[in-house]
BAZA-946093 format. One record per residue: x, y, z of N, C-alpha, C, O, CB in turn; residue in one letter. Coordinates in steps of 0.2 Angstrom, whole numbers, plus 5000, padded with zeros to 4 digits. Glycine has a CB too. Example, Ala and Ser with C-alpha at 12.3 -4.5 7.8 and 13.67 -1.06 7.14 Angstrom:
2
506649725039506249785039506649845039507149835042505749785045A506449895035506849955036506450005039506750065040507049975029S
# end
This chain:
262
500549934999500050015001500450075000500850095005499950015010M500350104995500750174995500150224996499550214994501150204987S500350285000499950325001500550385001501150385003499450305006R500050464998500550535001500150585006499650615005500850584996R500550575013500450605018500450675016500950705014500750575022L499850695019499950765019499550805026499350775031499650795012R499350865025499150905031498350885034497950905029499250985029Q498050865038497550855038497250885044497550865049497550795036F496850925046496650975051496150925056495850955061496151035047G496150865056495650825057496050775062495750755067495350805051I496550765061497250735064497250775070496950745075497950735060L497450845072497650875074496950885082497050895088497750925068A496150875077495650875082495750795087495650785093494850895078A495950745082495850675084496450675091496150665096495950615078L497050685090497450705095497150765101497650775104498050725091A496650795103496250805108496650885109496550925114496350735115G497050905103497350955104497451035097497751025091498050925107C497251075099497451105094498151115094498351115100497051155092V498551135088499251125086499151195085498751215081499451065081L499751245090500151305087500351295080500351245077500851325090T500651355078500751365070501351325069501451305063500851425068P501851315076502551315077502551205075502851175071502751345087D501851195079502051125078501751075072501651015072501951085084A501551125065501251135061502051095055502651125055501051215061L502051045052502851055046502851095043502251105043503151015041A503051135039503151155032503451115028503951085029503551215031E502951095022503051055017503651035016504151075016502751085013P504050965013504650985013504851025004504451025000505050905015S505451035004505751084999506251014993506351004987506551155004E506250974998506650914993506350864991505750844993507250884997F506650824985506350764985506250724986506650684984506250744984P505550704990505450644996505750604996505950594991504950604996P505950555000506250485004505450435000504950464999506350485016S505650394999505050325002505350305007505950295008504950244997K504750315013504750275020504250205017503750195014504250315027M504850145020504750085020504350055027504750035031505250065019Y503550055027503250035035503449975037503849955032502450025036A503449945042503549875041503049845043502949855049504049845044T502349785040501949785039502049715044502549675043501749795032A501649705051501649655055501049625059501049585063502049655058W500449655057499749645059499549685060499649745058499549605063G499049675066498549725068498849805066498849845061498349715075L499349815073499449875075499849925070499849985071499849865081T500149885064500449905058499949855054500249805054501149895058L499449855050499349835046499349845038499149905037499049825047A499449805032499349825025499149865024499549915023499149795021G498349875023497949915023497749985026497150015027497649895025D498450005029498450065032498050095039498150155041498150085028G497750025043497550005050497950035053498550045050497549955052T497850045061498150005066498550055068498850085064498449925064G498750075075499050115079499750135078499950195080498950085084F500150085073500650135071500550165063500750215061501350095073Y500250125061500050185055499750245056499850285051499650165051N499150265061498850315064499550355065499750395061498250305070D499850345070500550365075501050405067501050465066500950275080L501250375065501650385058501250465054501550515053501550315053A500550425053500450475049499950555053499650605050500050445043T500050545059500050595064500650645064500650705064499850555070F501250595065501650645065502150665059502650695060501850625069I501950635051502350655045501950695043502150705037502550615041L501250735045500950755042501050825039501050865044500550745046E501150845035501350905032502050885027502150925023501350965037G502450825028503150805027503250785021503750765018503450755032L502550795017502450765009502850705008503150705003502650815003S502950655012503550565011502750525008502050525009504050505024I503250495005503050415000502950395005503550395007503550374994D502350345010502250305015502350235012501850235008501550315019Y502550205011502550125008502250085012502350125017503150085006E501950035015501649995019501749915014501449885010500750035020I502649865019502549815015502649765019502849785025502849825010R502649705019502549665023503549655028504049645026502149595019P503349665033504249655038504849655033505249695032504249575043Y504849565029505249565027505449595020506049615019505349525028R505149595017505049665011505149735012505349775007504349665009R504949745017505249825016506049835021506449885022504449885021A506149775023506749785025507149755021507749765022506949765031M506949715013507449735008507149775003507449754997507749675005R507049795002506849865000507249935003507649975001506049885001H506949915010507649995012508449985012508950025014507450035021F508449925011509349925012509549935004510049965002509849835016F508849894998509149904993509049954989509349964984509049874990E508650014993508350084990508750134995508550155001507450094991T509550154990510050194996509550264999509650305004510950224992Q509250264995508750334998508250345001507950395001508550364995D508150285005507650285008507350295017507650335021507650235006S507050275017506750295024506250235028505750215025506350365024C506450205035506050135036505750145043506150175046506550055036L505150125044504750145049504350075052503950045049504350195047Y504550055061504850115064505350065065505250005065504550155071P505950085067506550055067507050115070506850165070506650025061K507850095071508350125074509150095069509350055066508350105081S509450155072510250125070510250065075510350005073510950185072V510050095082510350035088509849995088509849965094510450045096A509449965084508949905081509449875076509749825077508149945076S509549905071509949865065510749835069510849775068510049925058L511249885073511649855074511349775081511449715079512249915076L511149785085510749745090510749695086511049645088510149765093R510349685082510149625077510649615070510449585064509249655075T511149625072511749615069511649615061511849575057512049535072K511149675057510949655051511249725048511049745043510149635051E511849775050512349825048512849785053512649745057512149905050V513649805053514149805056514149865059514249865065514549795052P514049925056514049995060513850035057513750025051514450025062T513650095062513150145060513150195055512750235053512950185065N513850175051513950225047513550225039513450175036514550225046A513250295037512950285033511950285036511450305033513250215030G512150275040511450275043511350335049511650335054511450205046F510550375047510250415054509550415056509150425052510450495054I509450415062508850425066508650455067509050505067508850415069D507950465069507550535071507750515078508150475080506550535069S507550565082507250575090506950545091506450555087507050625093I506850485098506450445100505550465099505350525100506750435107P505150415097504350435098504350415103504350455108503850405094I504350335105504150315113504450245113504550195109503050315115Q504550245120504650185122504350125122503850125126504750185125K504350065119504350005119504749935122505349925122504350005114T504249905125504449855131504449775127503949755124503849855138F504949735128504649655125504749625133505249615137505149605116V503749595132503849535136503649475135503449455130503549545141A503749445142503549355139502849335141502549365146504049285144V502649315139501849295141501749235144502149195143501549285136F501249215147500749155146500149175150499949215154501149075150T499849125147498949115149498749125157499049095161498749035148M498449165158497949175164498049115168498249065165497249175162P498049095174497949035177498648995178498848955182497448995173G499049015172499948975171500149025174499949085174500348965164R500748995178501449025178501649085175501549105169501948975176P502049115179502249175173503049155174503349135179501949285176V503449175168503949145168504549205170504449255167503949105162I504849205173505349235179505849235175505849295173505549185186E506149205172506849185169507049155165506749105166507149175171N507649165159507749115153507449025155507148985152508549115152A507749035160507848955162507248905163507248835163508248955167T506448955164505848945164505748915157505348865156505549005167D506048945152505748935144506048845143505848815138506249005137L506348815146506648765146505748715142505148725145507148755156K505848675138505248635136504848655132504548625129504948605140G504748725133504248765130504348785125504848805124503948815134K503648775122503448825115503248885114502648895115503048785111R503648945111503648985111503649015104503948985099504048985115V503249065103502649085098503349185098503449205104501349075102A503549195092503849245092503649295085503349275080504349225093Y504049355084503849395078504449345071504949325072504149515079A504049335066504549325063504749375058504449415055504449255060M505549355057506049415057506549445060507049475059505849455055G506249435068506449455075506949405078506749345077505849465080S507549425082507949365083507949355089508449355092508549375081K507349335091507549315098507649255101507749235107507149325101V507549215094507849145097508749145097509049105100507549075092P509049185093509649205096509749235103510249215106509949245093E509349275106509449295111509249295118509349325123509549345110Y508649225116508249225123508149115123508049075118507349295124L508149125128508049055128508849005128509349015125507549055122G508548935134509148895133508948825131508348805130509648885140P509548795130509248735124508748705126508748675132509748685122D508248695123507748625124507148695123506648675126507748565132G507148735121506548765118506448765113506848755108506448825119V505848765113505548765104505248825101504648815101504948715103F505248855100505348925093505148905089505248855085505948945091F504448965088504148975082503949035080503749075084503648945081I504149035073503949105071503049115066502749085062504749125065A502849175069502549185066502349265062502449325065502249145068V502049255056502149325053501649375056501749435055502049325046A500849355059500549395061500549395069500749355072499949375057D500249465071500549455077499749435081499849435087500949535080E498949425077498349425081498549345078498249315082497549465079V498849305074498849225072499349215079499149165082499149205064N499849255082500549245088500049225094500149175098501049345090K499349295094499249295100498849235100498949185104498849365103A498349235095497949155098498149075096497749035095497349165095E498749085096499049025097499249015104499448965105499549025092M499249055108499349075114498749055118498849015123499449135116L498049085115497449085117497249005117497048975121497049125113L497348975110497148905108497548855113497248805114497348905100S498248865115498748835119499048785115499248735117498548795125G499148815107499648785104500448795105500748755101499448795100R500748855109501048865112501148885117500548905118501348875109V501448885121501448895131501648965132501449005137502248825136D502048985127502549055131502449125123502849135118503949015132V501949155124502249215118502649275119502349315122501849245115L503249305117503549345115503349395112503149385106503849325112V503149465114502949505112503049585114503249595120502549485112A502849645111502949725112502449735116502049685115503049775106N502349775121501949825125502249895122502749915121502149815133L501649925121500949925120500449865117499949835119500849965115P500949855111500549825105500049745109499449735108501149795098D500449705112499949655114499449685116499049665112500149615118V499349705119498749755123498149755118497649725118498949845125G498449795114497749825109497449735105496849725105498049915099M498049685103497949645099497449605103496849605101498449605097V497449575111497049555116496449585118495949555119497249575121Y496549665116495749675116495349675110494749685110495749735118Q495749675105495249665097494949585096494549555093495849695089H495549545103495149475103494649475107494149435107495449415105L494649515110494049515116494349465121493949435125493149475114K495049455121495149415128495649435134495849495134495549345127A495749395138495949405144496649425143496749395137495949335149P497149475145497849505145498049455146497649425149498049555149M498649435143499049365147499649405154499849455155499749305138P499649345155500149355164500849375160500949355155500349255169N501249415163502049425163502249455169501949495174502149475157Y502949425168503249445176503549525173504049535170504049385180D503249575175503649655173504749635175505249645172503049735181P504549615181505449605183505749595177506149635175505649535187S505449515173505949485167505849525163505349545161505749425163F506449565160506649605153507349585151507849605153506549695153Q507049525146507649495143508149535138508749515136507449425140P507549595136507949635131507849715135507349735139507549625122F508249745133508049825136507749855132507949845126508549865138A507449905133506849935132506949985125507350035125506549975138A506549965120506850015115506550075112505950075112507049975109A506850135108506750185106506250185100506550195095507150215106R505650175100505550185093505550245087505150295089505250165093S505850245081506050295079505850295071505350255069506750295080R506150335068506250335059507050325057507450355058506050405057F507050295054507750265051507950295045507450315043507850185051L508450295040508550335036509050315034509450295039508550385037C509350305026510150315025510150395024509750425022510450265017H510750415027511150455026511350485020511850475016511650435029D510850515018510850565012510750635012510250645016510450535006T510950695010510850765009510150775009509850815012511150795004P509750725004509050755006508650725012508250755015508650745000G508950665014508550605019508850675026508450675031509150485020N509350715026509750735032509250805034509150825039510750765031Q508950825027508650895027507650875029507150905031508850935017A507650805027506850775031507050785037506750825040506550695030F507550735040507550725047507650785050507250785055508150675050M508050845048507850895053507250925054507250955059508150935053D506750915049506250955049505650895052505050915053506150995042Q505850825053505450765058505750765064505450735069505550705055L506150795065506550785075506050865076505750855082507950815076N505950925071505750965074504950965074504751025076506051015072H504650915073504050925072503850865078503350865081503750915063R504150815078504050765084504350815093503950815098504650685082I504650845092505050905099504350945098504050955104506050965096K504050965094503551015093502850975096502351005099503551035085S502750935094502350875096502250875103501750885106502550805094L502850855105502950825113502650875116502250865121503750795116R502950955114502951005119502451045119502351085124503351045118I501851035115501151055112500751015119500351035123500951015102S500950975120500450905123500150885117499550875119499850915129G500250885110500050855106499950775105499350745104500350875102A500650735107500750675108500550635112500350585109501150665109L500450645118500450635124499450615124499150565125500650705129A499250685120498650665118498250605115497850565117498550705116N498650625109498650575105498650495108498250455106499050595101F499150475113499250425116498550405120498250355121499950435120Y498450465123497650465129497150435125496850385127497350535131R497050465120496550435114496550385110496150365106496450485110G497150345112497250285111497250225117497250165115497850285108N497150235121496950225129497550195132497550155137496250175131G498250235128498850235130499150275138499050335139499050265124L499450235143499650305147500250325145500750295144499750305156D500250395144501050455139501450435144501950405142501050555139P501350435152501950415156502250365154502850365155501850405162D502050315153502550235153502650225146502950175144502150135156L502550285140502750245134503250325131503650315127502050205128Y503150375133503250435132503950455135504450465133502750475133L503750455139504750475146505150405144505150345144504650465159K505650465141506250435138506850445143507350415141506450465132L506750475148507450485153508050445152508650455150507450485159E507450375156508050325158508050255154508550215155507850305166D
# end
């Protein structure tokens, strides 16, 4: 799916806040880069729906960039093949952490948008996973394309890659897997969609450091100009309170996901 993102006053209204003129981005004066979005299911769907598509639309408002949604692996491939493109949501740190690039040379990313957490879930009534050794002998569903098996769990864990986050959540509900590895806030939205109770997790067991969602681009003069505008936009949305109101409007606590000091 490809769409041109432009200014719509209705988005500011949906955020519950009237934006100041400074918060509204000026149209880009450089040839727009392609922004590939990594579709993975309900919260970032290929048809343009889902929280993360709405968030991107809200933030990119006025920047006139070509926003193209592709399945996760295809989006990654197109990003690496197109040397003036961008990727969402992704960061230089995540590329390095998953060893998809050997160095940060040639890449730039935005200031953080939000904080996300990876948690390890079990069904209500089942013991929570308190450490990696608790996973031994269990069937673990995780997002296809992620590096979870390389970073989590001892020998004897049966990892199952799943392309769609709703299917992944349903596998835990049906008992086809014992454990689900998923992100917060995403998993809460998925189980709400399924009208099912939120699964259990131990907040003290954090096998991965909290990640910062960003926009990632190849380092080109045009993308540097775009990134300057984008960072100004994100800062303005934070200062005006519009970003916090956007999160509240989506049932999320901005104090949990937008405070990035720690």
